[in-house]
C-alpha positions as CSV (number, residue, x, y, z in Angstrom):
1,M,0.0,0.0,0.0
2,A,2.8,2.4,0.9
3,L,4.4,1.8,-2.5
4,D,1.2,2.9,-4.2
5,Q,1.1,6.1,-2.0
6,L,4.7,6.8,-2.9
7,K,4.1,6.4,-6.6
8,A,1.0,8.6,-6.4
9,F,3.2,11.3,-4.6
10,L,5.8,11.1,-7.3
11,G,3.1,11.5,-9.9
12,V,1.9,14.7,-8.3
13,M,5.5,15.9,-7.9
14,Q,6.2,15.6,-11.6
15,S,3.5,18.1,-12.5
16,D,4.0,20.5,-9.5
17,A,7.1,22.6,-9.9
18,A,7.0,24.0,-6.4
19,L,6.7,20.6,-4.8
20,R,9.5,19.3,-7.0
21,Q,11.8,22.1,-5.8
22,E,10.8,21.4,-2.1
23,V,11.6,17.7,-2.6
24,L,14.9,18.4,-4.3
25,A,15.9,20.7,-1.4
26,A,15.1,18.0,1.2
27,A,18.2,16.8,3.0
28,T,17.1,13.2,3.6
29,A,14.6,10.6,2.3
30,D,12.8,10.9,5.6
31,D,12.4,14.6,5.0
32,V,10.7,13.8,1.6
33,A,8.4,11.3,3.4
34,L,7.5,14.1,5.8
35,I,6.6,16.4,2.8
36,G,4.5,13.6,1.5
37,A,2.8,13.0,4.8
38,R,1.9,16.7,5.0
39,L,0.1,16.3,1.7
40,G,-1.7,13.1,2.8
41,Y,0.6,10.4,1.4
42,E,1.9,7.6,3.6
43,F,5.3,6.2,2.8
44,S,8.7,6.1,4.6
45,G,12.1,7.3,3.7
46,D,13.3,3.7,3.5
47,E,10.6,2.9,0.9
48,L,11.7,5.9,-1.1
49,L,15.3,4.7,-1.0
50,R,14.3,1.2,-2.2
51,L,13.2,2.9,-5.5
52,S,16.6,4.5,-6.0
53,G,17.7,4.1,-9.6
54,Q,14.1,3.4,-10.8
55,K,11.9,5.5,-13.0
56,V,8.3,6.2,-11.9
57,G,6.5,8.0,-14.6
58,R,8.8,10.9,-15.6
59,V,10.6,10.9,-12.2
60,T,13.8,9.0,-11.7
61,V,14.4,8.3,-8.0
62,T,18.1,9.0,-7.3
63,K,19.8,8.7,-3.9
64,Q,22.0,11.6,-3.2
65,D,25.2,10.9,-1.3
66,I,25.8,14.0,0.7
67,P,28.8,13.8,3.0
68,G,28.1,14.5,6.6
69,E,29.9,16.8,8.9
70,Y,32.8,15.4,10.8
71,N,34.2,16.9,14.0
C-alpha cells in the first residue's frame, strides 16, 4: 500500500514545480516522506530509498550521497 502512495506522490510531484523544488531541497529521504505526509501520502524514507535508480512516470528516483559533517 505504501508503494502505491509513494508512486502517487511522485506522480503529483512531476506536475507540480513548487513541490518538486521542495523535494529536491530536502536533506534526507525521511524529509521527503514528511513532505508527502503533510500532503496526505503515507510512505517512509526507506521505501523511497528502495526505489533508488528506478523511474516512476517521468521521475527517476536518485539517492544523493551528501557527505556528513565530521568533528
